[in-house]
C-alpha positions as CSV (number, residue, x, y, z in Angstrom):
1,M,-20.6,-26.6,-18.1
2,E,-20.1,-23.3,-20.0
3,Y,-16.4,-21.9,-20.6
4,E,-15.5,-19.1,-19.1
5,D,-12.3,-17.0,-20.5
6,F,-10.8,-16.1,-17.2
7,Y,-7.5,-14.0,-19.2
8,Q,-10.4,-12.2,-21.2
9,T,-12.0,-11.4,-18.1
10,L,-9.0,-9.6,-16.6
11,G,-7.9,-8.6,-20.0
12,V,-4.6,-10.4,-20.0
13,S,-2.7,-12.6,-22.5
14,R,-2.7,-16.6,-21.3
15,D,1.0,-16.5,-20.8
16,A,0.5,-13.2,-18.4
17,R,3.2,-12.9,-15.7
18,P,1.6,-13.0,-12.0
19,E,2.7,-9.7,-11.5
20,E,0.6,-8.3,-14.6
21,I,-2.5,-10.7,-13.4
22,K,-2.5,-8.8,-10.1
23,K,-2.1,-5.3,-11.8
24,A,-5.0,-6.0,-13.9
25,Y,-7.3,-7.1,-11.0
26,R,-6.4,-4.4,-9.0
27,R,-7.2,-1.8,-11.9
28,L,-10.4,-3.6,-12.8
29,A,-11.5,-4.0,-8.9
30,R,-11.1,-0.2,-8.3
31,T,-13.0,0.3,-11.3
32,Y,-16.1,-2.2,-10.9
33,H,-16.1,-2.6,-6.6
34,P,-19.9,-2.0,-6.1
35,D,-19.1,0.5,-3.3
36,V,-17.5,2.9,-6.0
37,S,-18.7,2.1,-9.4
38,K,-22.4,3.4,-10.4
39,A,-22.8,1.0,-13.2
40,P,-25.7,-1.3,-12.9
41,D,-24.1,-4.7,-13.5
42,A,-21.1,-3.5,-11.2
43,E,-21.8,-6.2,-8.6
44,E,-21.8,-8.9,-11.3
45,R,-18.8,-7.8,-13.1
46,F,-16.6,-7.5,-9.7
47,K,-17.5,-11.3,-9.1
48,K,-16.4,-12.3,-12.2
49,I,-13.4,-10.1,-11.9
50,S,-12.7,-11.7,-8.4
51,Q,-13.3,-15.0,-9.6
52,A,-11.1,-15.1,-12.6
53,Y,-8.2,-13.5,-10.5
54,E,-8.8,-16.2,-7.4
55,V,-8.0,-18.9,-10.1
56,L,-5.2,-17.2,-12.1
57,S,-3.4,-16.1,-9.3
58,D,-2.9,-19.5,-7.6
59,P,-0.6,-21.3,-9.7
60,E,-2.3,-24.8,-9.1
61,K,-5.7,-23.2,-10.0
62,R,-4.1,-21.8,-13.2
63,R,-2.8,-25.1,-14.2
64,A,-5.8,-26.9,-13.7
65,Y,-7.7,-24.0,-15.6
66,D,-5.1,-24.0,-18.6
67,A,-5.2,-27.8,-18.9
68,L,-9.0,-27.7,-19.8
69,G,-7.8,-25.7,-23.0
70,S,-9.3,-22.8,-24.6
71,R,-12.6,-22.3,-25.9
72,R,-15.1,-19.9,-27.0
73,P,-16.8,-18.2,-24.0
74,G,-20.2,-19.6,-23.4
75,E,-19.2,-22.9,-25.0
76,R,-20.6,-25.9,-23.2
77,F,-18.3,-28.7,-22.3
78,D,-17.4,-31.2,-19.6
79,P,-14.1,-31.8,-18.3
80,P,-12.0,-35.1,-19.1
81,P,-12.8,-37.7,-16.2
82,E,-9.3,-38.0,-15.4
83,W,-8.9,-34.1,-14.8
84,A,-9.9,-33.8,-11.5
85,S,-8.0,-36.7,-10.1
86,S,-4.9,-35.6,-12.3
87,F,-4.6,-32.3,-10.4
88,G,-5.3,-34.1,-7.0
89,F,-9.1,-33.0,-7.0
90,Q,-11.5,-35.1,-4.8
91,P,-15.0,-34.0,-5.9
92,A,-18.3,-34.9,-4.2
93,D,-21.7,-35.5,-5.4
94,G,-23.2,-32.3,-6.5
95,A,-20.2,-31.2,-8.7
96,E,-21.7,-32.1,-11.8
97,G,-23.7,-29.9,-13.9
98,L,-22.1,-26.8,-12.7
99,D,-20.9,-23.5,-14.8
100,L,-17.1,-23.3,-14.7
101,G,-17.1,-20.5,-12.5
102,S,-19.1,-22.4,-9.7
103,F,-17.1,-25.3,-10.2
104,F,-13.7,-23.5,-9.5
105,E,-16.0,-21.6,-6.4
106,L,-16.0,-25.1,-5.1
107,F,-12.3,-25.3,-5.2
108,G,-11.7,-22.6,-3.0
109,F,-13.5,-19.5,-4.0
110,G,-15.5,-18.3,-1.5
111,S,-19.1,-18.5,-0.7
112,G,-18.4,-18.1,3.0
113,G,-19.2,-21.4,3.3
114,R,-23.3,-21.1,2.6
115,R,-22.8,-24.1,-0.2
116,R,-21.7,-27.7,0.5
117,S,-18.2,-28.0,-0.7
118,A,-17.6,-30.7,-3.1
119,F,-13.9,-30.8,-2.0
120,R,-12.0,-31.8,1.2
121,E,-12.7,-29.3,3.9
122,A,-9.7,-26.9,3.9
123,P,-7.6,-25.5,7.1
124,A,-7.6,-21.8,7.8
125,A,-5.2,-19.8,5.4
126,D,-3.6,-16.8,5.5
127,V,-4.1,-14.2,2.7
128,D,-1.5,-12.1,1.5
129,A,-3.0,-8.6,0.4
130,G,0.2,-7.3,-1.1
131,E,0.9,-3.7,-0.3
132,I,-1.4,-0.8,1.1
133,E,-0.2,2.6,0.6
134,I,-0.8,5.3,3.2
135,S,0.1,8.5,3.8
136,L,2.8,9.8,6.8
137,E,-0.2,11.6,8.6
138,E,-2.0,8.1,8.3
139,A,1.3,6.3,9.5
140,H,1.4,8.9,12.7
141,R,-2.3,8.4,14.1
142,G,-3.4,5.3,12.3
143,A,-5.9,4.8,9.6
144,A,-8.9,2.5,8.5
145,R,-9.4,1.1,5.2
146,R,-11.7,-1.3,3.4
147,L,-9.6,-3.4,1.1
148,A,-11.3,-5.3,-2.1
149,L,-10.2,-8.9,-2.0
150,P,-11.1,-11.9,-4.5
151,H,-13.2,-13.1,-1.5
152,G,-14.7,-10.0,-0.9
153,T,-14.2,-6.9,1.1
154,V,-12.5,-6.7,4.4
155,Q,-12.1,-3.7,7.1
156,V,-8.7,-3.1,7.9
157,K,-7.1,-1.1,10.8
158,I,-3.7,0.2,10.5
159,P,-2.2,1.1,13.8
160,P,-0.3,4.4,15.1
161,G,3.7,4.1,14.1
162,A,3.2,1.6,10.9
163,Q,6.7,2.2,9.1
164,D,7.3,2.3,5.4
165,G,8.1,-1.6,4.4
166,Q,6.8,-3.1,7.9
167,T,4.4,-6.3,7.6
168,L,1.2,-6.2,9.3
169,R,-0.4,-9.7,10.2
170,L,-4.1,-8.8,11.0
171,R,-5.2,-12.0,13.3
172,G,-8.3,-13.9,12.0
173,Q,-8.8,-10.9,9.4
174,A,-8.6,-13.0,6.3
175,P,-11.8,-13.6,4.0
176,S,-13.0,-17.1,4.9
177,G,-12.5,-19.5,1.8
178,L,-15.4,-22.3,1.3
179,G,-15.4,-25.0,3.7
180,R,-13.3,-23.0,6.1
181,E,-15.0,-22.3,9.8
182,K,-11.6,-20.7,11.2
183,R,-10.2,-17.5,9.2
184,G,-6.2,-17.3,8.6
185,D,-4.7,-14.3,8.9
186,L,-4.7,-11.1,6.5
187,I,-0.7,-10.4,5.9
188,L,-0.2,-6.8,4.8
189,R,3.2,-4.8,3.6
190,V,3.1,-1.0,4.3
191,R,4.2,1.8,2.1
192,V,4.4,5.0,3.3
193,R,4.2,7.9,0.7
194,P,6.8,10.5,0.4
195,H,5.9,13.7,1.9
196,S,6.1,17.1,1.1
197,L,7.9,18.2,4.1
198,F,9.1,15.5,6.2
199,A,11.8,12.6,5.5
200,L,11.5,9.8,7.5
201,E,14.2,7.9,9.2
202,G,12.4,5.1,11.6
203,H,10.1,7.1,13.7
204,D,12.3,10.2,13.6
205,L,11.2,12.9,11.0
206,V,13.8,15.5,9.2
207,L,12.6,18.8,8.1
208,R,14.7,21.0,5.9
209,L,14.2,24.6,7.2
210,P,14.7,27.4,4.9
211,V,16.8,30.2,6.8
212,Y,18.4,33.5,5.9
213,P,22.1,33.5,6.4
214,W,21.8,36.7,9.2
215,E,19.3,34.3,11.3
216,L,22.0,31.7,11.6
217,A,24.2,34.4,12.5
218,L,22.5,36.5,14.9
219,G,19.8,33.6,16.0
220,T,15.9,33.7,15.9
221,E,13.2,32.0,16.6
222,V,10.8,30.6,14.0
223,E,7.8,28.5,13.8
224,V,7.9,25.0,12.2
225,P,5.4,22.5,11.1
226,T,5.0,19.2,12.8
227,L,2.8,16.2,12.2
228,D,0.4,17.6,15.5
229,G,0.7,21.1,14.5
230,K,3.2,24.1,14.7
231,V,5.7,25.0,17.1
232,R,8.4,27.5,18.0
233,L,11.8,26.8,17.6
234,K,15.0,28.9,18.9
235,I,17.9,29.0,16.7
236,P,21.0,30.1,18.7
237,P,23.5,32.8,17.5
238,A,26.0,31.7,15.1
239,S,24.3,28.4,14.3
240,R,25.9,26.2,11.5
241,A,24.1,25.2,8.4
242,G,23.1,21.8,8.3
243,R,23.3,21.3,12.0
244,R,20.5,19.3,13.5
245,M,18.2,20.5,15.7
246,R,16.1,17.8,17.7
247,L,12.6,18.8,18.9
248,S,12.2,15.5,21.3
249,G,8.9,13.6,20.9
250,R,7.6,15.6,17.8
251,G,8.3,12.7,15.2
252,L,6.2,9.5,14.5
253,H,4.3,7.9,17.3
254,K,5.4,4.5,18.1
255,P,3.2,1.4,18.6
256,G,3.9,0.8,22.1
257,G,3.5,4.5,22.8
258,G,5.2,7.9,22.7
259,A,6.9,9.0,19.9
260,G,10.3,9.5,17.6
261,D,12.2,13.0,17.6
262,L,12.0,15.9,14.9
263,Y,15.2,16.7,13.6
264,V,15.1,20.4,11.8
265,V,18.1,21.2,9.7
266,P,18.4,24.7,9.0
267,E,19.2,25.3,4.9
268,P,20.6,28.9,4.0
269,V,18.9,30.9,1.4
270,L,18.9,34.2,-0.3
271,P,16.0,36.9,-0.9
272,E,15.4,36.4,-4.9
273,H,14.9,40.1,-5.0
274,W,17.3,42.8,-3.2
275,S,16.6,46.7,-2.7
276,E,19.4,49.3,-3.1
277,E,19.4,49.8,0.3
278,G,19.5,45.9,0.7
279,Q,22.9,45.8,-1.9
280,E,24.6,48.5,-0.1
281,L,24.1,46.4,3.0
282,L,25.9,43.7,1.4
283,R,28.8,45.8,0.2
284,R,29.4,47.2,3.5
285,L,29.2,43.7,5.1
286,A,31.5,42.4,2.7
287,A,34.0,45.4,3.5
288,S,33.8,44.6,6.9
289,V,34.7,41.1,6.8
290,T,38.9,40.2,7.1
291,E,38.2,36.6,7.1
292,D,38.7,34.2,4.1
293,P,36.2,31.5,3.9
294,R,38.4,29.3,1.9
295,R,41.6,29.9,3.8
296,R,41.6,26.1,4.2
297,L,41.6,25.4,0.8
298,G,45.2,26.4,0.5
């Protein structure tokens, strides 16, 4: 068979850590995925990248691959007779004469069961697809993503109400490996990107609302954003800064129905520019107040 340098394919060293291998694969997969790349050899490059990652990301397969030694890419060689048995492989007839990539395909890299396996039939296996990053709006309404995995691509539906750090187990959606008639589960960990307006607390949201001091003192009605559009909020007179005002059901959707709450926290701000008239009003206000706001400090 011909030697293929899987480390060179991913652009990593032979002593690369698992996280380095995963990072390199994801970067290359995004570049050469046939749905994204316009390069004429994108499909073949993506297959080679996926094949290399399939072997190097699995500790057992990586040890078996490393045991073959390092050679020049394309160099023809035959694995030692004891190589397969020393790693617990049980090749059947037809494994001889394959290139290295195809040989490892027979150890579990998927051709979707279209080729006769040279190894014992493997049971359905779960696939850990790592993290999937979504926006807060996608967490609220749900989302559909197409993921590039070593065995191919898979369409994933993220239900409304997914939380940051939540583990999703998608039943029967793992790509099918060679010799596996049944599909395992696809396991994903959800990562919700920080939002420019809202902080996330479970299914509740927190919005820091800039207000002028006189709006807190006199009371007012303001328009505030939510994930489902803008709503009106009444700020009662003599409201305190930092007091949480609850808008029921205006938070993140919950998987079983309903939604969390939105907490609006007023934060006083001052205008950047004052007119002469405004400054005079401030002086008059200061002169009319007799209480010391720092009297409790002693």
